[in-house]
Backbone as JSON, one array per atom type, in Angstrom:
{
  "sequence": "MKYYKPKAKKLIYLNSEKNCAITAINSKNIYFEWNISDFQIDDLAELKTINFQYQGTIGTNVILFRITNLQIQTRDYFSSDGNYPIIFCSNPANTKPDAYDNDYSLTLIPQVVNKITIMVTDDLTDASAGINTLAKFVLVLAINEYQPEFEQITNTYGQAMNTNGIQASTQIHSF",
  "N": [[71.14, 176.88, 174.45], [73.17, 174.43, 175.85], [76.44, 173.19, 175.33], [78.38, 170.38, 175.96], [81.49, 169.07, 177.26], [83.6, 166.27, 178.03], [84.66, 166.0, 181.44], [85.49, 164.64, 183.85], [85.97, 161.26, 184.99], [84.75, 158.77, 187.05], [85.22, 155.65, 188.44], [83.37, 153.33, 190.26], [83.55, 150.76, 192.45], [81.51, 148.51, 193.9], [81.26, 146.32, 196.45], [79.37, 143.92, 197.97], [80.28, 142.66, 200.22], [82.34, 144.11, 201.33], [83.21, 146.86, 203.29], [80.54, 147.73, 203.57], [77.39, 148.78, 204.62], [74.63, 147.0, 205.59], [71.14, 146.69, 205.4], [68.63, 144.71, 206.63], [65.4, 143.37, 206.01], [62.67, 141.52, 207.05], [64.21, 139.13, 207.09], [65.7, 139.29, 204.76], [68.17, 140.82, 202.75], [68.08, 144.22, 201.91], [68.84, 147.0, 201.66], [71.91, 148.41, 200.68], [74.8, 150.09, 201.56], [77.47, 152.25, 200.86], [80.19, 154.22, 201.88], [81.94, 156.62, 200.12], [84.82, 158.3, 198.69], [84.62, 161.87, 198.56], [83.0, 163.37, 195.77], [82.58, 165.9, 193.66], [79.96, 167.11, 191.73], [79.68, 169.47, 189.4], [78.08, 170.51, 187.33], [76.81, 168.69, 185.37], [76.33, 165.19, 185.1], [76.62, 161.7, 184.24], [75.32, 158.62, 185.35], [76.17, 155.29, 185.22], [75.78, 151.75, 184.87], [78.39, 149.51, 184.74], [79.27, 146.89, 185.12], [78.32, 143.73, 186.56], [78.51, 141.22, 188.94], [77.84, 138.14, 190.6], [77.49, 135.93, 193.45], [76.25, 133.02, 194.91], [72.82, 132.51, 195.98], [70.57, 134.49, 194.41], [68.11, 134.92, 193.13], [65.63, 133.64, 190.9], [64.28, 134.74, 188.77], [64.5, 137.6, 188.37], [66.55, 140.47, 189.04], [66.72, 143.55, 190.58], [68.32, 146.64, 190.82], [68.23, 149.59, 192.55], [68.93, 153.04, 192.76], [69.12, 155.05, 195.6], [69.91, 157.43, 196.87], [70.99, 159.48, 195.32], [70.73, 162.57, 193.55], [68.79, 163.0, 190.74], [68.16, 164.01, 187.3], [64.95, 164.53, 186.94], [63.27, 164.76, 184.74], [64.3, 163.1, 182.87], [63.7, 160.54, 183.58], [61.35, 157.99, 184.28], [59.24, 156.04, 186.28], [56.93, 153.56, 186.37], [56.06, 152.34, 188.67], [56.54, 154.2, 190.55], [58.8, 154.22, 192.13], [62.26, 154.28, 193.33], [64.9, 155.17, 190.99], [65.88, 152.71, 188.61], [68.99, 151.24, 188.27], [70.08, 148.98, 187.36], [69.04, 145.96, 185.91], [68.33, 142.58, 185.6], [68.33, 139.1, 184.62], [69.36, 136.74, 186.84], [70.2, 134.25, 185.96], [71.47, 134.67, 183.65], [73.87, 133.85, 181.26], [76.04, 135.36, 180.61], [77.02, 137.37, 182.64], [78.74, 139.56, 182.71], [78.38, 141.12, 180.53], [77.2, 143.86, 180.11], [77.23, 146.21, 178.61], [75.77, 148.99, 177.84], [73.78, 151.75, 176.6], [72.29, 153.04, 178.46], [71.8, 155.41, 180.99], [71.64, 157.4, 183.98], [70.93, 160.81, 184.49], [72.74, 162.91, 186.46], [72.41, 165.65, 188.7], [73.9, 168.81, 189.88], [75.77, 168.17, 192.81], [77.27, 166.88, 195.85], [78.77, 163.85, 195.94], [79.08, 161.36, 198.22], [78.34, 159.02, 199.21], [76.87, 155.92, 198.38], [73.83, 154.42, 198.02], [72.08, 151.51, 197.59], [69.11, 149.89, 196.69], [67.95, 146.66, 196.65], [66.19, 144.07, 194.98], [64.6, 140.92, 194.37], [62.22, 140.59, 193.17], [59.62, 141.36, 191.02], [57.14, 142.5, 191.65], [57.23, 143.41, 194.25], [58.94, 145.9, 195.47], [60.4, 146.14, 197.77], [61.29, 143.64, 198.52], [63.84, 142.54, 198.79], [66.94, 140.57, 198.85], [68.29, 137.22, 199.03], [70.08, 136.51, 202.0], [72.48, 135.19, 201.76], [73.5, 135.84, 199.36], [76.01, 137.39, 197.4], [77.54, 140.19, 195.85], [79.11, 142.15, 193.24], [79.03, 145.35, 192.03], [79.69, 147.49, 189.43], [80.01, 150.85, 188.84], [79.96, 153.79, 186.79], [80.68, 157.2, 186.87], [80.37, 159.78, 184.8], [81.45, 162.93, 184.38], [80.54, 166.11, 183.06], [81.4, 169.25, 181.59], [80.24, 172.54, 180.78], [80.93, 173.57, 177.5], [80.36, 175.73, 175.89], [77.67, 178.08, 175.84], [74.97, 178.54, 173.79], [73.09, 181.22, 172.68], [70.31, 183.01, 171.3], [69.97, 186.17, 169.94], [67.75, 189.04, 169.64], [67.92, 189.66, 166.95], [68.25, 187.35, 165.64], [70.75, 186.22, 165.63], [73.15, 183.84, 166.46], [74.79, 183.63, 169.5], [77.61, 183.18, 171.63], [78.19, 182.63, 175.19], [79.96, 184.65, 175.79], [79.22, 186.78, 174.34], [80.07, 186.96, 171.76], [79.6, 186.8, 168.31], [78.53, 183.73, 167.09], [77.53, 182.46, 164.85], [75.66, 183.33, 161.91], [72.26, 183.53, 161.38], [70.21, 183.14, 158.6], [67.36, 184.67, 157.5], [64.53, 184.36, 155.47], [62.02, 186.35, 153.98]],
  "CA": [[71.49, 175.49, 174.46], [74.52, 174.2, 176.34], [77.23, 172.13, 174.73], [79.23, 169.84, 177.02], [82.65, 168.24, 176.94], [83.95, 165.44, 179.19], [85.5, 166.64, 182.45], [86.09, 163.64, 184.74], [85.3, 159.97, 185.04], [85.03, 158.06, 188.3], [84.71, 154.29, 188.51], [83.02, 152.97, 191.64], [83.4, 149.31, 192.62], [80.73, 148.26, 195.11], [81.27, 144.91, 196.83], [78.43, 143.77, 199.08], [80.99, 142.06, 201.35], [83.43, 144.97, 201.77], [82.89, 148.23, 203.69], [79.15, 147.94, 203.19], [76.36, 148.69, 205.67], [73.5, 146.27, 205.02], [69.9, 146.72, 206.16], [67.78, 143.56, 206.31], [63.98, 143.45, 206.36], [62.05, 140.2, 206.9], [65.26, 138.13, 206.86], [66.31, 139.45, 203.44], [68.92, 142.08, 202.6], [67.41, 145.11, 200.97], [69.61, 148.22, 201.42], [73.36, 148.28, 200.75], [75.29, 151.46, 201.58], [78.91, 152.4, 200.88], [80.75, 155.57, 201.94], [83.0, 156.75, 199.13], [85.48, 159.61, 198.77], [83.79, 162.94, 198.0], [83.08, 163.63, 194.34], [81.73, 167.07, 193.38], [79.4, 167.26, 190.39], [79.46, 170.9, 189.28], [77.04, 170.87, 186.37], [76.06, 167.58, 184.79], [77.06, 163.92, 185.05], [75.76, 160.54, 183.99], [75.61, 157.44, 186.15], [75.97, 154.14, 184.36], [76.26, 150.47, 185.36], [79.39, 148.96, 183.83], [79.4, 145.45, 185.28], [77.66, 143.1, 187.71], [78.86, 139.82, 189.17], [77.25, 137.69, 191.85], [77.81, 134.61, 193.95], [75.2, 132.57, 195.82], [71.45, 132.52, 195.49], [69.96, 135.82, 194.37], [66.73, 134.74, 192.71], [65.61, 132.92, 189.63], [63.6, 135.46, 187.69], [64.92, 138.97, 188.12], [67.18, 141.23, 190.12], [66.64, 144.99, 190.32], [69.12, 147.52, 191.67], [67.72, 150.97, 192.5], [69.76, 154.02, 193.47], [68.17, 155.74, 196.47], [70.36, 158.65, 197.54], [71.56, 160.49, 194.43], [69.75, 163.44, 192.9], [68.82, 162.82, 189.28], [67.32, 164.88, 186.48], [63.71, 163.76, 186.92], [62.61, 164.78, 183.43], [64.9, 162.05, 182.07], [63.42, 159.23, 184.16], [59.97, 157.71, 184.69], [59.02, 154.7, 186.79], [55.49, 153.37, 186.52], [55.75, 151.94, 190.04], [56.78, 155.36, 191.4], [59.87, 153.93, 193.07], [63.57, 154.83, 193.01], [65.37, 154.83, 189.65], [66.57, 151.44, 188.42], [70.29, 151.38, 187.61], [70.45, 147.7, 186.79], [67.97, 144.97, 185.93], [68.77, 141.43, 184.82], [68.01, 137.76, 185.06], [70.61, 136.2, 187.38], [70.6, 133.05, 185.23], [72.16, 135.1, 182.44], [75.16, 133.16, 181.15], [77.09, 136.36, 180.39], [76.71, 138.47, 183.57], [79.62, 140.71, 182.58], [78.13, 141.77, 179.24], [76.15, 144.85, 180.3], [77.63, 147.46, 177.99], [74.59, 149.58, 177.22], [73.79, 153.2, 176.54], [71.41, 153.57, 179.49], [72.41, 156.1, 182.12], [70.84, 158.39, 184.68], [71.56, 162.12, 184.52], [72.89, 163.46, 187.81], [72.47, 167.11, 188.77], [74.96, 169.24, 190.79], [75.71, 167.65, 194.17], [78.47, 166.21, 196.33], [78.5, 162.42, 196.11], [80.0, 160.77, 199.19], [77.71, 157.79, 199.67], [76.02, 155.24, 197.4], [72.88, 153.51, 198.65], [71.38, 150.71, 196.58], [68.01, 149.06, 197.15], [67.99, 145.48, 195.78], [65.07, 143.15, 195.11], [64.51, 139.83, 193.4], [60.79, 140.43, 192.94], [59.09, 142.46, 190.18], [55.93, 143.11, 192.2], [57.51, 143.95, 195.57], [60.23, 146.62, 195.38], [61.14, 146.02, 199.03], [61.42, 142.22, 198.85], [65.22, 142.24, 199.15], [67.55, 139.38, 198.26], [68.77, 136.22, 199.96], [71.21, 137.01, 202.79], [73.71, 134.5, 201.36], [73.93, 136.37, 198.06], [77.09, 138.37, 197.39], [77.64, 140.77, 194.5], [79.94, 143.31, 192.94], [78.4, 146.21, 191.04], [80.64, 148.52, 189.01], [79.34, 152.02, 188.3], [80.8, 154.87, 186.27], [80.11, 158.54, 186.86], [81.04, 160.61, 183.81], [81.07, 164.33, 184.59], [80.72, 166.97, 181.9], [81.39, 170.69, 181.86], [79.78, 173.27, 179.6], [81.97, 174.09, 176.62], [79.83, 177.07, 175.68], [76.22, 178.14, 175.79], [74.55, 179.32, 172.62], [71.83, 181.92, 172.83], [69.95, 183.73, 170.09], [69.5, 187.5, 170.29], [66.52, 189.43, 168.95], [68.17, 189.78, 165.51], [68.39, 186.02, 165.07], [72.15, 185.83, 165.55], [73.57, 182.94, 167.53], [75.9, 184.2, 170.25], [78.0, 182.36, 172.77], [77.98, 183.35, 176.45], [80.86, 185.8, 175.86], [78.64, 187.84, 173.52], [80.7, 186.97, 170.44], [78.72, 186.16, 167.34], [79.0, 182.39, 166.76], [77.13, 182.22, 163.46], [74.55, 184.19, 161.51], [71.13, 182.8, 160.81], [69.61, 183.92, 157.52], [65.9, 184.53, 157.44], [63.91, 184.88, 154.24], [60.65, 186.81, 154.22]],
  "C": [[72.93, 175.36, 174.92], [75.16, 173.05, 175.58], [78.25, 171.69, 175.78], [80.41, 169.08, 176.47], [83.0, 167.43, 178.19], [84.89, 166.18, 180.14], [86.23, 165.6, 183.31], [85.29, 162.36, 184.69], [85.72, 159.28, 186.33], [84.4, 156.68, 188.22], [84.49, 153.94, 189.98], [82.74, 151.48, 191.68], [82.71, 149.06, 193.95], [80.64, 146.76, 195.36], [80.38, 144.76, 198.06], [79.07, 143.18, 200.33], [82.07, 142.96, 201.93], [82.95, 146.39, 202.06], [81.46, 148.63, 203.34], [78.25, 147.8, 204.41], [75.12, 148.09, 205.03], [72.31, 146.37, 205.95], [69.03, 145.56, 205.69], [66.36, 143.82, 206.8], [63.39, 142.07, 206.08], [63.06, 139.14, 206.46], [65.85, 138.17, 205.45], [67.02, 140.79, 203.4], [68.25, 142.96, 201.57], [68.23, 146.36, 200.65], [71.1, 147.94, 201.63], [73.92, 149.7, 200.62], [76.81, 151.47, 201.72], [79.25, 153.88, 201.0], [81.91, 155.6, 200.96], [83.66, 158.12, 199.3], [84.62, 160.65, 198.04], [84.07, 163.15, 196.51], [82.09, 164.73, 194.04], [81.27, 167.06, 191.93], [78.99, 168.73, 190.27], [78.29, 171.26, 188.38], [76.19, 169.68, 185.96], [76.93, 166.33, 184.8], [76.07, 162.82, 184.7], [76.27, 159.37, 184.82], [75.24, 156.22, 185.32], [76.49, 152.88, 185.05], [77.18, 149.87, 184.32], [79.43, 147.43, 183.91], [78.68, 144.99, 186.54], [78.09, 141.64, 187.76], [78.24, 139.4, 190.5], [77.71, 136.28, 192.18], [76.71, 134.24, 194.94], [73.85, 132.67, 195.17], [70.88, 133.93, 195.56], [68.47, 135.7, 194.07], [66.75, 134.06, 191.36], [65.05, 133.72, 188.48], [64.21, 136.81, 187.35], [65.73, 139.49, 189.31], [67.18, 142.7, 189.68], [67.49, 145.73, 191.33], [68.59, 148.94, 191.46], [68.65, 151.87, 193.31], [68.82, 154.88, 194.31], [68.62, 157.1, 196.96], [70.97, 159.7, 196.62], [70.45, 161.29, 193.76], [69.9, 163.31, 191.39], [67.95, 163.86, 188.6], [66.01, 164.12, 186.26], [63.0, 163.78, 185.57], [63.14, 163.68, 182.52], [64.55, 160.65, 182.55], [61.95, 159.14, 184.53], [59.9, 156.27, 185.17], [57.54, 154.52, 187.04], [55.11, 152.91, 187.92], [56.05, 153.06, 191.04], [57.92, 155.17, 192.39], [61.17, 154.59, 192.62], [64.02, 154.4, 191.61], [66.16, 153.51, 189.62], [67.89, 151.71, 187.69], [70.76, 150.08, 186.99], [69.3, 146.73, 186.95], [68.41, 143.8, 185.07], [68.18, 140.14, 185.38], [69.3, 137.15, 185.58], [71.08, 134.93, 186.67], [71.31, 133.39, 183.93], [73.55, 134.46, 182.38], [76.31, 134.12, 180.9], [76.86, 137.55, 181.32], [77.62, 139.66, 183.45], [79.38, 141.48, 181.29], [76.99, 142.77, 179.36], [76.56, 146.2, 179.74], [76.42, 148.02, 177.24], [74.7, 151.09, 177.26], [72.93, 153.84, 177.63], [72.2, 154.24, 180.61], [71.39, 157.03, 182.75], [71.61, 159.7, 184.68], [71.56, 162.65, 185.95], [73.01, 164.97, 187.74], [73.54, 167.51, 189.78], [74.72, 168.77, 192.23], [77.09, 167.13, 194.56], [78.07, 164.76, 196.58], [79.54, 161.88, 197.09], [79.46, 159.45, 199.75], [76.88, 157.23, 198.51], [75.13, 154.28, 198.17], [72.07, 152.84, 197.55], [70.29, 149.89, 197.28], [67.91, 147.89, 196.16], [66.77, 144.61, 196.05], [65.15, 142.06, 194.05], [63.05, 139.53, 193.07], [60.27, 141.63, 192.13], [57.91, 143.18, 190.81], [56.14, 143.74, 193.57], [58.9, 144.58, 195.58], [61.05, 146.49, 196.65], [61.31, 144.57, 199.46], [62.83, 141.85, 199.28], [65.76, 141.03, 198.4], [68.02, 138.46, 199.38], [70.01, 136.73, 200.7], [72.53, 136.32, 202.45], [74.27, 135.03, 200.04], [75.01, 137.43, 198.26], [77.19, 138.92, 195.97], [78.68, 141.87, 194.45], [79.23, 144.07, 191.83], [79.4, 147.31, 190.71], [79.86, 149.64, 188.32], [80.38, 152.99, 187.75], [80.01, 156.17, 186.37], [80.96, 159.35, 185.9], [80.54, 162.04, 183.98], [81.41, 165.14, 183.35], [80.7, 168.42, 182.35], [80.92, 171.41, 180.61], [80.96, 173.79, 178.8], [81.6, 175.52, 176.24], [78.31, 176.96, 175.64], [75.84, 179.04, 174.62], [73.19, 179.93, 172.91], [71.54, 182.64, 171.52], [69.41, 185.1, 170.51], [68.28, 187.86, 169.44], [66.7, 189.57, 167.44], [68.42, 188.43, 164.85], [69.83, 185.58, 164.92], [72.49, 184.94, 166.74], [74.81, 183.52, 168.19], [76.32, 183.18, 171.31], [77.9, 183.2, 174.02], [78.92, 184.54, 176.61], [80.35, 186.96, 175.02], [79.27, 187.94, 172.14], [79.8, 186.22, 169.47], [79.32, 184.82, 166.9], [78.67, 182.04, 165.31], [75.96, 183.15, 163.15], [73.46, 183.32, 160.89], [70.49, 183.69, 159.75], [68.13, 183.63, 157.48], [65.41, 185.06, 156.11], [62.47, 185.22, 154.53], [59.86, 186.78, 152.96]]
}
């Protein structure tokens, strides 16, 4: 079992109007892509949505943001529609759009992050519906990277050892 400690935190501010490549399908914006400075994930990191603000008409019922280009730990995520992982979901009519402090995050595996691509839709049944081309938004993400503090293994005698081979604790067995 690995034990982790915080290593680095990167905040990423994504503005749909600034340095963003937008792909439109059927007169609606669907893919938003930003090039960011390289960020190496060596072991484990979590991706979390910190904030979301919008201007213009996005939709009345729902807005879904899906991350399309980052590698995630698939055992930690399931989507019944088989699509990309959702990093943010809300009703745009929410009167407190900046109150998204939650514990939900995606686990990222080792990779170099240099681009963020988001797929956006305002339709629950059509993941590729996109959003109104007049809609503008800012999405704030946090990537929290962790490094292993130590790895605990158990030898054949039932003793917990760390990766340096030093006995960490003794397990007592009764027969």
